[in-house]
Every structure is written in structure tokens, then in C-alpha cells.
C-alpha positions, 0 to 999 in steps of 0.5 A: 232474090237472096244474095248467095254465092253460086257453086260451079256445076255443069249442067244436068240431064234434068236441066238444072245448072249452079252456074251459067258462067264458067271462065270465058264460056258464058251460056244463055236462056236460049242457048242452053234450050237449043243445046239441050234440044241438039243433045236429045237429037243426037241421043235419039239417033244413038249418035257419039260426040266424036261422030258429030264433031266430024260431020261439022269437021270440029273437035269433041270439045266444041259439041260439048260447048255447043250442048251446054250452050256455052258458045253461039251456033252457026246456021250451017252447023245446025243443018248439018247436025240435024241432017246427020241426027235424021231430023227431016221436019223442016219447021223443026229445023227452021225453029232451032235456026231461029233459036239460034238467031236469037241466041246470038242476038242476046249474046251481042247485047250489052247491059249496064250489069256487065260491071256488077260486082255480084258473083257470075250466076247473080250477074246473069240473073240480072241479065235474064231479068232485063230480058224477062217479060214477067217475074214470079217470086216467092220470098221466105225471109227477105223482101224481093230485090225489086221491092228493096229500098237503098237502105235495106239493100245496104243492111243486107250487103253489110250483114255477115253470112248475108252479103260477101262485100266488105269494101264500102265502094263495093257495097255501094256498087251492089245497092246502085245495082239493086236500084237500077233494077228497079228501073224496069218496074216503071220504064218503057217496057214495065215488067210484070211482077207477081211476088209472094212474100211470107209474113216473117220477111215483113217482121225481120228488122234488117237494118233496124226499125228505122230501115224496115219502116221505110221499107214497107212504106216502099212495099205500099208504093209499089203495090199500087203499081199496075204491073205489080202483084203483092201477096202476103202468106200470113203466119196463120196460114200454116204449112204451105207448098213452098216451105223449102225455100225461096225461089223466082220464075222468069218468063220470056217473050220468045215463043221458043224460051221456056220459063227459067226458075232460080231457086237459093240454097244455103250455098248456092243458086240452082237453075232450072230450065227443064220445062216440066220441072219449071211447070212444077215450080209454077204449080207450087207458086200458084198453090202458095198464092192461093193461100195468101191474103188477096192483095188488098188484105196483104196491103192492109197487114203491111200497114199494120205491121208498119204501125207496130214497129 
């Protein structure tokens, strides 16, 4: 994941967000999922936000916050709105209540990333990564953050146009956060990571030849982990479905949590939470993975590049 700075933008109908933290209003994956469901129910019932607000004795702004996933939701409010929207399916209502419960529990959790120097969108990415059970990541020009060495991460943080940090102390905090994220690879609940990396990311001398050799050696070590699958898309593969840019797909254990996609652009991080759009990214990832070298052959290529440097 590259260190892009997110640009504030609210949720779109297709389920894309530019940030998920505005002021003191923070949304979560499950909260946005729940809010989106309530929004669809209200639209289908042809009800206005004002009408919905009157049902739960609230203001229009509260309905906006609920539908955008900015606030935790009370069970009585959900039941009242479901009844008002004409949702008679008891199982569907129970599913929404369960979503709300999971969302409230996740909001209460305080993670080590709370003091991260990263911009807001990346802080929530780290929180979601910590809650995820599986990550699929496609990288064009950088080694995935979960695989980076301290030297490589530090070189990225100080590079002009790549990292926004100038204070040495802040840079070290960035590196420390990156290293702590990697605890998920070998901890009590190891994160499953499937990474496909373009050959260019392995040949670009981030931090110089010594740093890059160490980084490639680290990749060889990580590839031995049972929960990690690493493939390289070689130059000779030619055109591929993911040529437009890097992205990461996060999957969660909760049945009601759809995959979330974080895609980098030049100036922002884009979040995709719509189920159909997330599936499209998954298909693109799979097609690119099929064009890539098998893990054994990828390891051989990484070793060959390491010897060349």
C-alpha cells in the first residue's frame, strides 16, 4: 500500500469513499454496510430523510450520519426504521441488528494504531487490516507494506513525493507502525496474505542497492510462511488486467461484511465497498495472478534479481 494522502470526500451511491474519517465522525466497514442497507430500504419505500427522522424523534443530520455509517446505531432506532420502511422479514431485521452489534463492538476497540502519524484514511486502513482475516494485494511499483524492511520503509518515508514526513522522529514512528503491522503475519491469528507484485517493484532501487538487497532477502524469508502466497508478474507477461494501478482487497470473518477494496490514485486513496464492485476487483486480481509466475518460479526470479544488484 503506497503512502498516498487521502482527500476528503463523502460516500457515493456506488459505494466508493475517499476517506472514512471526517472530523470526529468515524465510520467503520460494518457501519457503512448497515447505513447503506438502511438507505436502500428508505429509497425503496419512497420515504424522505425528514420522515425517517420524525419516526425516531431525531434530526435530518442524524439520519445522514446513520446512512453514511458515521455513528453507531441503537437497536430501537433500527427496529422503528425497518417497520416504517415496510421491512416485514424478521430474519432480515435480525441480520441488521447483528450488523449493528458487531459495529458497536468494533468501534469500542482501541488498537495500537490510534497514535499513528498516518493521515486519517491510512489509519483506518491499518485498523481494518488488523481486523481482516485475508488480504489480497496487487502492487505495481512498491513492495507490499506487510513485507517491507525497516530500511525500505524508511527510504520511502523520506523520499520526496512519496512520503509527507520530514521530522526524523515522525519518520521513525511511520517505520515502527509499518513493522508492527507485520506482527499479523506470525501472531496468534496469522493474516492470510496473497500478494502479486510486478517485476518493476523488485528492480526499483528504493534506498539504494544495499537496502534493496535486504528487501529482496526479506521477501524470500516471508515467502516461506504458510499463510503467505507471493507471485511475481514478470515483464515478459506483457499487458495485464491490473495495469491501471495498485489495490488491496480486505476480507473479514463476519458473514455480513463484504470485501473492501482500497485503491491508490496519485492524490488519494479510494475505498470500494459495493459488493459488485469488490467482486470485479477480485476477478481482476485473479486474472492477473493467473498470468504471474507460480510461487516457486517467483522465488527463483527474486533470487536472481537479488544476485544482480
